[in-house]
PQR file of N, CA, C, O and H, with PARSE charges and radii, in Angstrom:
ATOM      1  N   MET A   1      98.999  65.637  94.374 -0.4000 1.5000
ATOM      2  CA  MET A   1     100.104  65.553  93.432 -0.0000 2.0000
ATOM      3  C   MET A   1      99.821  66.193  92.032  0.5500 1.7000
ATOM      4  O   MET A   1     100.741  66.513  91.279 -0.5500 1.4000
ATOM      5  N   LYS A   2      98.527  66.359  91.731 -0.4000 1.5000
ATOM      6  CA  LYS A   2      98.316  66.848  90.373 -0.0000 2.0000
ATOM      7  C   LYS A   2      98.537  68.315  90.408  0.5500 1.7000
ATOM      8  O   LYS A   2      98.982  68.939  89.445 -0.5500 1.4000
ATOM      9  H   LYS A   2      97.780  66.099  92.342  0.4000 1.0000
ATOM     10  N   TYR A   3      98.167  68.926  91.706 -0.4000 1.5000
ATOM     11  CA  TYR A   3      98.508  70.287  91.858 -0.0000 2.0000
ATOM     12  C   TYR A   3      99.899  70.693  91.877  0.5500 1.7000
ATOM     13  O   TYR A   3     100.187  71.732  91.285 -0.5500 1.4000
ATOM     14  H   TYR A   3      97.805  68.420  92.489  0.4000 1.0000
ATOM     15  N   LEU A   4     100.712  70.103  92.404 -0.4000 1.5000
ATOM     16  CA  LEU A   4     102.089  70.051  92.381 -0.0000 2.0000
ATOM     17  C   LEU A   4     102.708  70.311  91.075  0.5500 1.7000
ATOM     18  O   LEU A   4     103.453  71.242  90.770 -0.5500 1.4000
ATOM     19  H   LEU A   4     100.479  69.258  92.886  0.4000 1.0000
ATOM     20  N   ALA A   5     102.211  69.183  90.234 -0.4000 1.5000
ATOM     21  CA  ALA A   5     102.615  69.358  88.872 -0.0000 2.0000
ATOM     22  C   ALA A   5     102.187  70.551  88.000  0.5500 1.7000
ATOM     23  O   ALA A   5     102.881  70.998  87.088 -0.5500 1.4000
ATOM     24  H   ALA A   5     101.606  68.426  90.481  0.4000 1.0000
ATOM     25  N   ILE A   6     101.063  70.994  88.336 -0.4000 1.5000
ATOM     26  CA  ILE A   6     100.587  72.410  87.901 -0.0000 2.0000
ATOM     27  C   ILE A   6     101.345  73.489  88.149  0.5500 1.7000
ATOM     28  O   ILE A   6     101.754  74.243  87.266 -0.5500 1.4000
ATOM     29  H   ILE A   6     100.498  70.631  89.077  0.4000 1.0000
ATOM     30  N   VAL A   7     101.590  73.629  89.465 -0.4000 1.5000
ATOM     31  CA  VAL A   7     102.591  74.468  90.025 -0.0000 2.0000
ATOM     32  C   VAL A   7     103.766  74.512  89.323  0.5500 1.7000
ATOM     33  O   VAL A   7     104.147  75.567  88.815 -0.5500 1.4000
ATOM     34  H   VAL A   7     101.258  73.016  90.182  0.4000 1.0000
ATOM     35  N   VAL A   8     104.495  73.311  89.216 -0.4000 1.5000
ATOM     36  CA  VAL A   8     105.787  73.280  88.565 -0.0000 2.0000
ATOM     37  C   VAL A   8     105.801  73.612  87.177  0.5500 1.7000
ATOM     38  O   VAL A   8     106.762  74.239  86.730 -0.5500 1.4000
ATOM     39  H   VAL A   8     104.186  72.453  89.628  0.4000 1.0000
ATOM     40  N   ALA A   9     104.679  73.205  86.307 -0.4000 1.5000
ATOM     41  CA  ALA A   9     104.419  73.651  85.141 -0.0000 2.0000
ATOM     42  C   ALA A   9     104.464  75.307  84.934  0.5500 1.7000
ATOM     43  O   ALA A   9     105.049  75.960  84.070 -0.5500 1.4000
ATOM     44  H   ALA A   9     103.899  72.695  86.670  0.4000 1.0000
ATOM     45  N   LEU A  10     103.667  75.721  85.996 -0.4000 1.5000
ATOM     46  CA  LEU A  10     103.634  77.437  85.758 -0.0000 2.0000
ATOM     47  C   LEU A  10     104.936  77.848  86.102  0.5500 1.7000
ATOM     48  O   LEU A  10     105.300  78.689  85.281 -0.5500 1.4000
ATOM     49  H   LEU A  10     103.191  75.191  86.698  0.4000 1.0000
ATOM     50  N   LEU A  11     105.806  77.626  86.958 -0.4000 1.5000
ATOM     51  CA  LEU A  11     107.050  77.988  87.317 -0.0000 2.0000
ATOM     52  C   LEU A  11     107.919  77.910  86.057  0.5500 1.7000
ATOM     53  O   LEU A  11     108.551  78.866  85.607 -0.5500 1.4000
ATOM     54  H   LEU A  11     105.511  76.942  87.625  0.4000 1.0000
ATOM     55  N   VAL A  12     107.889  76.689  85.538 -0.4000 1.5000
ATOM     56  CA  VAL A  12     108.747  76.518  84.198 -0.0000 2.0000
ATOM     57  C   VAL A  12     108.304  77.493  83.299  0.5500 1.7000
ATOM     58  O   VAL A  12     109.118  78.315  82.880 -0.5500 1.4000
ATOM     59  H   VAL A  12     107.376  75.913  85.904  0.4000 1.0000
ATOM     60  N   LEU A  13     107.114  77.528  82.934 -0.4000 1.5000
ATOM     61  CA  LEU A  13     106.593  78.513  81.824 -0.0000 2.0000
ATOM     62  C   LEU A  13     106.928  80.110  82.238  0.5500 1.7000
ATOM     63  O   LEU A  13     107.216  80.943  81.379 -0.5500 1.4000
ATOM     64  H   LEU A  13     106.452  76.860  83.274  0.4000 1.0000
ATOM     65  N   SER A  14     106.850  80.418  83.665 -0.4000 1.5000
ATOM     66  CA  SER A  14     107.106  81.898  84.035 -0.0000 2.0000
ATOM     67  C   SER A  14     108.722  81.977  83.865  0.5500 1.7000
ATOM     68  O   SER A  14     109.121  83.114  83.612 -0.5500 1.4000
ATOM     69  H   SER A  14     106.616  79.741  84.363  0.4000 1.0000
ATOM     70  N   ALA A  15     109.619  81.075  83.948 -0.4000 1.5000
ATOM     71  CA  ALA A  15     111.017  81.013  83.816 -0.0000 2.0000
ATOM     72  C   ALA A  15     111.468  81.112  82.379  0.5500 1.7000
ATOM     73  O   ALA A  15     112.557  81.585  82.054 -0.5500 1.4000
ATOM     74  H   ALA A  15     109.294  80.151  84.153  0.4000 1.0000
ATOM     75  N   CYS A  16     110.472  80.586  81.446 -0.4000 1.5000
ATOM     76  CA  CYS A  16     110.994  80.529  79.948 -0.0000 2.0000
ATOM     77  C   CYS A  16     110.969  82.189  79.407  0.5500 1.7000
ATOM     78  O   CYS A  16     110.076  82.970  79.736 -0.5500 1.4000
ATOM     79  H   CYS A  16     109.587  80.201  81.710  0.4000 1.0000
ATOM     80  N   ASP A  17     111.890  82.475  78.700 -0.4000 1.5000
ATOM     81  CA  ASP A  17     112.215  83.479  78.079 -0.0000 2.0000
ATOM     82  C   ASP A  17     111.142  83.622  76.822  0.5500 1.7000
ATOM     83  O   ASP A  17     110.858  82.624  76.159 -0.5500 1.4000
ATOM     84  H   ASP A  17     112.614  81.840  78.432  0.4000 1.0000
ATOM     85  N   SER A  18     110.670  84.675  76.585 -0.4000 1.5000
ATOM     86  CA  SER A  18     109.636  84.842  75.213 -0.0000 2.0000
ATOM     87  C   SER A  18     110.620  84.684  73.880  0.5500 1.7000
ATOM     88  O   SER A  18     110.202  84.090  72.886 -0.5500 1.4000
ATOM     89  H   SER A  18     110.900  85.485  77.123  0.4000 1.0000
ATOM     90  N   GLY A  19     111.801  85.190  73.922 -0.4000 1.5000
ATOM     91  CA  GLY A  19     112.603  84.901  72.855 -0.0000 2.0000
ATOM     92  C   GLY A  19     112.147  85.885  71.561  0.5500 1.7000
ATOM     93  O   GLY A  19     111.107  86.544  71.572 -0.5500 1.4000
ATOM     94  H   GLY A  19     112.141  85.672  74.729  0.4000 1.0000
ATOM     95  N   GLY A  20     112.956  85.870  70.622 -0.4000 1.5000
ATOM     96  CA  GLY A  20     112.374  86.472  69.329 -0.0000 2.0000
ATOM     97  C   GLY A  20     112.779  88.065  69.324  0.5500 1.7000
ATOM     98  O   GLY A  20     112.682  88.760  68.313 -0.5500 1.4000
ATOM     99  H   GLY A  20     113.801  85.335  70.613  0.4000 1.0000
ATOM    100  N   GLU A  21     113.169  88.467  70.387 -0.4000 1.5000
ATOM    101  CA  GLU A  21     113.527  89.990  70.362 -0.0000 2.0000
ATOM    102  C   GLU A  21     114.996  90.160  70.747  0.5500 1.7000
ATOM    103  O   GLU A  21     115.486  89.670  71.765 -0.5500 1.4000
ATOM    104  H   GLU A  21     113.248  87.902  71.208  0.4000 1.0000
ATOM    105  N   SER A  22     115.750  90.996  69.724 -0.4000 1.5000
ATOM    106  CA  SER A  22     117.057  91.184  69.881 -0.0000 2.0000
ATOM    107  C   SER A  22     117.376  92.097  71.041  0.5500 1.7000
ATOM    108  O   SER A  22     118.275  91.859  71.848 -0.5500 1.4000
ATOM    109  H   SER A  22     115.352  91.394  68.897  0.4000 1.0000
ATOM    110  N   GLU A  23     116.574  93.173  71.078 -0.4000 1.5000
ATOM    111  CA  GLU A  23     116.968  94.299  72.081 -0.0000 2.0000
ATOM    112  C   GLU A  23     115.573  94.257  73.063  0.5500 1.7000
ATOM    113  O   GLU A  23     114.435  94.442  72.631 -0.5500 1.4000
ATOM    114  H   GLU A  23     115.844  93.366  70.422  0.4000 1.0000
ATOM    115  N   PRO A  24     115.900  93.990  74.389 -0.5600 1.5000
ATOM    116  CA  PRO A  24     114.764  94.181  75.256  0.2800 2.0000
ATOM    117  C   PRO A  24     114.264  95.783  75.382  0.5500 1.7000
ATOM    118  O   PRO A  24     114.976  96.776  75.230 -0.5500 1.4000
ATOM    119  N   GLU A  25     112.876  95.743  75.693 -0.4000 1.5000
ATOM    120  CA  GLU A  25     112.445  96.924  75.826 -0.0000 2.0000
ATOM    121  C   GLU A  25     112.976  97.698  77.085  0.5500 1.7000
ATOM    122  O   GLU A  25     113.432  96.988  77.981 -0.5500 1.4000
ATOM    123  H   GLU A  25     112.298  94.937  75.816  0.4000 1.0000
ATOM    124  N   PRO A  26     112.980  98.903  77.253 -0.5600 1.5000
ATOM    125  CA  PRO A  26     113.394  99.568  78.563  0.2800 2.0000
ATOM    126  C   PRO A  26     112.395  99.111  79.748  0.5500 1.7000
ATOM    127  O   PRO A  26     111.180  99.300  79.696 -0.5500 1.4000
ATOM    128  N   GLY A  27     113.004  98.541  80.725 -0.4000 1.5000
ATOM    129  CA  GLY A  27     112.156  98.151  81.963 -0.0000 2.0000
ATOM    130  C   GLY A  27     111.816  96.772  81.761  0.5500 1.7000
ATOM    131  O   GLY A  27     111.340  96.205  82.744 -0.5500 1.4000
ATOM    132  H   GLY A  27     113.991  98.388  80.767  0.4000 1.0000
ATOM    133  N   ALA A  28     111.954  96.096  80.694 -0.4000 1.5000
ATOM    134  CA  ALA A  28     111.514  94.686  80.274 -0.0000 2.0000
ATOM    135  C   ALA A  28     111.927  93.681  81.348  0.5500 1.7000
ATOM    136  O   ALA A  28     111.223  92.730  81.689 -0.5500 1.4000
ATOM    137  H   ALA A  28     112.341  96.556  79.895  0.4000 1.0000
ATOM    138  N   PHE A  29     113.225  93.997  81.893 -0.4000 1.5000
ATOM    139  CA  PHE A  29     113.859  92.957  82.772 -0.0000 2.0000
ATOM    140  C   PHE A  29     113.148  93.103  84.128  0.5500 1.7000
ATOM    141  O   PHE A  29     112.901  92.089  84.781 -0.5500 1.4000
ATOM    142  H   PHE A  29     113.796  94.770  81.617  0.4000 1.0000
ATOM    143  N   GLU A  30     112.800  94.355  84.589 -0.4000 1.5000
ATOM    144  CA  GLU A  30     112.210  94.631  85.935 -0.0000 2.0000
ATOM    145  C   GLU A  30     110.772  93.896  85.863  0.5500 1.7000
ATOM    146  O   GLU A  30     110.392  93.156  86.770 -0.5500 1.4000
ATOM    147  H   GLU A  30     113.000  95.179  84.059  0.4000 1.0000
ATOM    148  N   SER A  31     110.055  94.147  84.782 -0.4000 1.5000
ATOM    149  CA  SER A  31     108.766  93.574  84.762 -0.0000 2.0000
ATOM    150  C   SER A  31     108.931  91.939  84.733  0.5500 1.7000
ATOM    151  O   SER A  31     108.204  91.240  85.440 -0.5500 1.4000
ATOM    152  H   SER A  31     110.364  94.748  84.045  0.4000 1.0000
ATOM    153  N   TYR A  32     109.826  91.433  83.962 -0.4000 1.5000
ATOM    154  CA  TYR A  32     110.036  90.053  83.805 -0.0000 2.0000
ATOM    155  C   TYR A  32     110.064  89.491  85.256  0.5500 1.7000
ATOM    156  O   TYR A  32     109.250  88.675  85.689 -0.5500 1.4000
ATOM    157  H   TYR A  32     110.416  92.001  83.388  0.4000 1.0000
ATOM    158  N   THR A  33     111.138  90.046  85.979 -0.4000 1.5000
ATOM    159  CA  THR A  33     111.738  89.540  87.363 -0.0000 2.0000
ATOM    160  C   THR A  33     110.453  89.712  88.363  0.5500 1.7000
ATOM    161  O   THR A  33     110.183  88.849  89.198 -0.5500 1.4000
ATOM    162  H   THR A  33     111.799  90.709  85.628  0.4000 1.0000
ATOM    163  N   GLU A  34     109.664  90.949  88.194 -0.4000 1.5000
ATOM    164  CA  GLU A  34     108.342  91.022  88.754 -0.0000 2.0000
ATOM    165  C   GLU A  34     107.302  89.846  88.691  0.5500 1.7000
ATOM    166  O   GLU A  34     106.654  89.355  89.616 -0.5500 1.4000
ATOM    167  H   GLU A  34     109.884  91.650  87.516  0.4000 1.0000
ATOM    168  N   SER A  35     107.312  89.526  87.360 -0.4000 1.5000
ATOM    169  CA  SER A  35     106.314  88.462  87.070 -0.0000 2.0000
ATOM    170  C   SER A  35     106.786  87.170  87.651  0.5500 1.7000
ATOM    171  O   SER A  35     105.926  86.401  88.080 -0.5500 1.4000
ATOM    172  H   SER A  35     107.838  89.924  86.609  0.4000 1.0000
ATOM    173  N   GLN A  36     108.166  86.803  87.724 -0.4000 1.5000
ATOM    174  CA  GLN A  36     108.956  85.603  88.203 -0.0000 2.0000
ATOM    175  C   GLN A  36     108.354  85.690  89.671  0.5500 1.7000
ATOM    176  O   GLN A  36     107.636  84.777  90.080 -0.5500 1.4000
ATOM    177  H   GLN A  36     108.865  87.427  87.376  0.4000 1.0000
ATOM    178  N   GLN A  37     108.640  86.754  90.433 -0.4000 1.5000
ATOM    179  CA  GLN A  37     108.495  86.938  91.749 -0.0000 2.0000
ATOM    180  C   GLN A  37     106.945  86.573  92.078  0.5500 1.7000
ATOM    181  O   GLN A  37     106.608  85.875  93.034 -0.5500 1.4000
ATOM    182  H   GLN A  37     109.223  87.495  90.101  0.4000 1.0000
ATOM    183  N   GLN A  38     106.173  87.079  91.257 -0.4000 1.5000
ATOM    184  CA  GLN A  38     104.722  86.841  91.633 -0.0000 2.0000
ATOM    185  C   GLN A  38     104.282  85.483  91.460  0.5500 1.7000
ATOM    186  O   GLN A  38     103.420  84.980  92.180 -0.5500 1.4000
ATOM    187  H   GLN A  38     106.447  87.646  90.480  0.4000 1.0000
ATOM    188  N   ALA A  39     104.951  84.781  90.362 -0.4000 1.5000
ATOM    189  CA  ALA A  39     104.752  83.470  90.168 -0.0000 2.0000
ATOM    190  C   ALA A  39     105.032  82.524  91.216  0.5500 1.7000
ATOM    191  O   ALA A  39     104.304  81.599  91.576 -0.5500 1.4000
ATOM    192  H   ALA A  39     105.651  85.189  89.776  0.4000 1.0000
ATOM    193  N   LEU A  40     106.566  82.965  91.832 -0.4000 1.5000
ATOM    194  CA  LEU A  40     107.078  82.135  92.845 -0.0000 2.0000
ATOM    195  C   LEU A  40     106.180  82.508  94.067  0.5500 1.7000
ATOM    196  O   LEU A  40     106.092  81.532  94.812 -0.5500 1.4000
ATOM    197  H   LEU A  40     107.157  83.716  91.539  0.4000 1.0000
ATOM    198  N   GLU A  41     105.694  83.260  94.386 -0.4000 1.5000
ATOM    199  CA  GLU A  41     104.888  83.753  95.722 -0.0000 2.0000
ATOM    200  C   GLU A  41     103.575  82.758  95.430  0.5500 1.7000
ATOM    201  O   GLU A  41     103.251  81.952  96.302 -0.5500 1.4000
ATOM    202  H   GLU A  41     105.765  84.052  93.781  0.4000 1.0000
ATOM    203  N   LYS A  42     102.948  82.830  94.371 -0.4000 1.5000
ATOM    204  CA  LYS A  42     101.756  82.079  94.060 -0.0000 2.0000
ATOM    205  C   LYS A  42     102.067  80.580  94.074  0.5500 1.7000
ATOM    206  O   LYS A  42     101.201  79.811  94.492 -0.5500 1.4000
ATOM    207  H   LYS A  42     103.212  83.485  93.663  0.4000 1.0000
ATOM    208  N   ALA A  43     103.134  80.157  93.684 -0.4000 1.5000
ATOM    209  CA  ALA A  43     103.591  78.652  93.770 -0.0000 2.0000
ATOM    210  C   ALA A  43     103.666  78.357  95.087  0.5500 1.7000
ATOM    211  O   ALA A  43     103.177  77.279  95.426 -0.5500 1.4000
ATOM    212  H   ALA A  43     103.837  80.781  93.344  0.4000 1.0000
ATOM    213  N   ARG A  44     104.289  79.232  96.139 -0.4000 1.5000
ATOM    214  CA  ARG A  44     104.662  78.876  97.476 -0.0000 2.0000
ATOM    215  C   ARG A  44     103.244  78.940  98.349  0.5500 1.7000
ATOM    216  O   ARG A  44     103.090  78.276  99.375 -0.5500 1.4000
ATOM    217  H   ARG A  44     104.686  80.107  95.863  0.4000 1.0000
ATOM    218  N   GLU A  45     102.338  79.734  97.860 -0.4000 1.5000
ATOM    219  CA  GLU A  45     101.018  79.731  98.507 -0.0000 2.0000
ATOM    220  C   GLU A  45     100.337  78.540  98.149  0.5500 1.7000
ATOM    221  O   GLU A  45      99.755  77.846  98.983 -0.5500 1.4000
ATOM    222  H   GLU A  45     102.462  80.272  97.027  0.4000 1.0000
ATOM    223  N   LEU A  46     100.390  78.270  96.898 -0.4000 1.5000
ATOM    224  CA  LEU A  46      99.701  76.825  96.534 -0.0000 2.0000
ATOM    225  C   LEU A  46     100.218  75.569  97.137  0.5500 1.7000
ATOM    226  O   LEU A  46      99.538  74.591  97.445 -0.5500 1.4000
ATOM    227  H   LEU A  46     100.863  78.834  96.220  0.4000 1.0000
ATOM    228  N   GLU A  47     101.491  75.712  97.267 -0.4000 1.5000
ATOM    229  CA  GLU A  47     102.357  74.613  97.865 -0.0000 2.0000
ATOM    230  C   GLU A  47     101.865  74.415  99.246  0.5500 1.7000
ATOM    231  O   GLU A  47     101.544  73.287  99.621 -0.5500 1.4000
ATOM    232  H   GLU A  47     102.043  76.507  97.016  0.4000 1.0000
ATOM    233  N   GLY A  48     101.787  75.459 100.038 -0.4000 1.5000
ATOM    234  CA  GLY A  48     101.345  75.632 101.416 -0.0000 2.0000
ATOM    235  C   GLY A  48      99.953  74.994 101.502  0.5500 1.7000
ATOM    236  O   GLY A  48      99.765  74.092 102.318 -0.5500 1.4000
ATOM    237  H   GLY A  48     102.048  76.375  99.734  0.4000 1.0000
ATOM    238  N   GLN A  49      98.908  75.447 100.646 -0.4000 1.5000
ATOM    239  CA  GLN A  49      97.601  74.901 100.589 -0.0000 2.0000
ATOM    240  C   GLN A  49      97.693  73.340 100.280  0.5500 1.7000
ATOM    241  O   GLN A  49      97.007  72.559 100.940 -0.5500 1.4000
ATOM    242  H   GLN A  49      99.061  76.180  99.983  0.4000 1.0000
ATOM    243  N   LEU A  50      98.524  72.899  99.296 -0.4000 1.5000
ATOM    244  CA  LEU A  50      98.491  71.660  99.111 -0.0000 2.0000
ATOM    245  C   LEU A  50      98.864  70.684 100.228  0.5500 1.7000
ATOM    246  O   LEU A  50      98.242  69.656 100.495 -0.5500 1.4000
ATOM    247  H   LEU A  50      99.081  73.534  98.759  0.4000 1.0000
ATOM    248  N   GLN A  51     100.113  71.201 100.934 -0.4000 1.5000
ATOM    249  CA  GLN A  51     100.487  70.452 102.097 -0.0000 2.0000
ATOM    250  C   GLN A  51      99.577  70.639 103.252  0.5500 1.7000
ATOM    251  O   GLN A  51      99.559  69.677 104.021 -0.5500 1.4000
ATOM    252  H   GLN A  51     100.619  72.036 100.717  0.4000 1.0000
ATOM    253  N   GLU A  52      98.760  71.715 103.586 -0.4000 1.5000
ATOM    254  CA  GLU A  52      97.774  71.542 104.469 -0.0000 2.0000
ATOM    255  C   GLU A  52      96.466  70.498 104.002  0.5500 1.7000
ATOM    256  O   GLU A  52      95.900  69.807 104.849 -0.5500 1.4000
ATOM    257  H   GLU A  52      98.774  72.496 102.962  0.4000 1.0000
ATOM    258  N   ALA A  53      96.152  70.482 102.860 -0.4000 1.5000
ATOM    259  CA  ALA A  53      95.292  69.642 102.400 -0.0000 2.0000
ATOM    260  C   ALA A  53      95.662  68.041 102.532  0.5500 1.7000
ATOM    261  O   ALA A  53      94.847  67.137 102.712 -0.5500 1.4000
ATOM    262  H   ALA A  53      96.611  71.043 102.172  0.4000 1.0000
ATOM    263  N   SER A  54      97.000  67.920 102.408 -0.4000 1.5000
ATOM    264  CA  SER A  54      97.597  66.505 102.354 -0.0000 2.0000
ATOM    265  C   SER A  54      97.643  65.967 103.894  0.5500 1.7000
ATOM    266  O   SER A  54      97.434  64.796 104.214 -0.5500 1.4000
ATOM    267  H   SER A  54      97.662  68.654 102.262  0.4000 1.0000
ATOM    268  N   GLU A  55      97.967  67.076 104.827 -0.4000 1.5000
ATOM    269  CA  GLU A  55      98.153  66.818 106.317 -0.0000 2.0000
ATOM    270  C   GLU A  55      96.615  66.509 106.746  0.5500 1.7000
ATOM    271  O   GLU A  55      96.409  65.550 107.490 -0.5500 1.4000
ATOM    272  H   GLU A  55      98.137  68.027 104.567  0.4000 1.0000
ATOM    273  N   LYS A  56      95.608  67.254 106.318 -0.4000 1.5000
ATOM    274  CA  LYS A  56      94.237  66.952 106.820 -0.0000 2.0000
ATOM    275  C   LYS A  56      93.921  65.673 106.242  0.5500 1.7000
ATOM    276  O   LYS A  56      93.470  64.798 106.981 -0.5500 1.4000
ATOM    277  H   LYS A  56      95.776  68.033 105.714  0.4000 1.0000
ATOM    278  N   ARG A  57      94.127  65.414 104.818 -0.4000 1.5000
ATOM    279  CA  ARG A  57      93.782  64.107 104.565 -0.0000 2.0000
ATOM    280  C   ARG A  57      94.391  62.898 105.203  0.5500 1.7000
ATOM    281  O   ARG A  57      93.812  61.814 105.270 -0.5500 1.4000
ATOM    282  H   ARG A  57      94.494  66.124 104.218  0.4000 1.0000
ATOM    283  N   MET A  58      95.666  63.157 105.698 -0.4000 1.5000
ATOM    284  CA  MET A  58      96.279  62.066 106.476 -0.0000 2.0000
ATOM    285  C   MET A  58      95.815  61.951 107.765  0.5500 1.7000
ATOM    286  O   MET A  58      95.894  60.835 108.279 -0.5500 1.4000
ATOM    287  H   MET A  58      96.136  64.037 105.643  0.4000 1.0000
ATOM    288  N   ASN A  59      95.317  62.919 108.444 -0.4000 1.5000
ATOM    289  CA  ASN A  59      94.694  63.037 109.739 -0.0000 2.0000
ATOM    290  C   ASN A  59      93.397  62.434 109.463  0.5500 1.7000
ATOM    291  O   ASN A  59      92.971  61.861 110.465 -0.5500 1.4000
ATOM    292  H   ASN A  59      95.253  63.826 108.026  0.4000 1.0000
ATOM    293  N   ASP A  60      92.554  62.355 108.371 -0.4000 1.5000
ATOM    294  CA  ASP A  60      91.313  61.817 108.277 -0.0000 2.0000
ATOM    295  C   ASP A  60      91.389  60.198 108.404  0.5500 1.7000
ATOM    296  O   ASP A  60      90.511  59.493 108.901 -0.5500 1.4000
ATOM    297  H   ASP A  60      92.900  62.821 107.557  0.4000 1.0000
ATOM    298  N   TYR A  61      92.575  59.772 107.872 -0.4000 1.5000
ATOM    299  CA  TYR A  61      92.735  58.341 107.671 -0.0000 2.0000
ATOM    300  C   TYR A  61      93.177  57.747 109.034  0.5500 1.7000
ATOM    301  O   TYR A  61      93.192  56.532 109.232 -0.5500 1.4000
ATOM    302  H   TYR A  61      93.288  60.345 107.469  0.4000 1.0000
ATOM    303  N   GLU A  62      93.544  58.684 109.982 -0.4000 1.5000
ATOM    304  CA  GLU A  62      93.980  57.958 111.037 -0.0000 2.0000
ATOM    305  C   GLU A  62      92.800  57.735 112.088  0.5500 1.7000
ATOM    306  O   GLU A  62      93.004  57.095 113.119 -0.5500 1.4000
ATOM    307  H   GLU A  62      93.532  59.671 109.821  0.4000 1.0000
TER
END
């Protein structure tokens, strides 16, 4: 469960805008969305690993 909280925190941080800039740099939006996509892919990967570990742990108790 701790890992899920970390993943959620990373997703929230990646979704936050840095702010403070009135004019975005050219191409900034593309790199921002690319960063979000990478964070989302990593979160999905970690979620899968967490699910596998949880299932393995449940099987160990049986």
